[in-house]
N, C-alpha and C positions, 0 to 999 in steps of 0.2 A: 595670328594669334585670335583676334576681331572674330573671323567665322569660325574658329573651333569653337571657340566660348557662346556662341550663337546654335552649334550644334549642325553646321554645316558638314563636317566632318567626324561626325559619329560612328562608328561601329567598327567591327575587327577588318571588314573588306577594305573601307577607307583606309586605314592605319597603315594595312599592308604597303598602300602606295604611296604615304605620304610621311613618313616616319622614314622610310630607307633616303628619301628626295632631301629631307633637311637632316639627316646624319650626313649626307654627303656634302651639304651646302657647309657643313661646318667645316669643311678643308678648302672653302673659295678661296681664294686671293684677296676678293675685297672684307674688310671686315666688318662694313654694314649689312652685308650677307650672312657672315657668321653670327654678328648678334642678335639677326633678325630670324636664324633658324637656332638659336638658343630659345630664345625668348619665347617662341612656338613651341619649342620642345615643354619647355616648363609649363605652358599654358596646357599643352596635351596631359602632360604629369597629373593636373591639377584636377581636369576634367575628364578623361577618360581612362581613369586609375587601371581599371579593371581589364583592361584591354590590353595594357602596355608591357606587362611581366618577358612577355618569348623579345623585346626589344633591350631590357636593361643591359646586360650587360656589353652589346656592340654600343649602344649610347653612350655609356661609362669609360668605354674603354677609348673612344674618341674626346671625350670633354678633359682625360687623366692626359692626355698625351698633349692635348690644348689649354689644358691649365693656364699657365704663362703668357697667351695670349693676352691683348688690349684688354 
């Protein structure tokens, strides 16, 4: 999240690599990994708003499947 806030993952090219990795991490067995991925996606949603619409449906689907997680 800090790297994103500092501008280290800005731009469409970076996000095309980063977002799928974060979405995949939401299915990790380790709760701390899932929590960190969700928090990073939240920061991305606030900082890189204009680049994220193409990832919205996939992210929402994963969050809906995990909504009863810790």
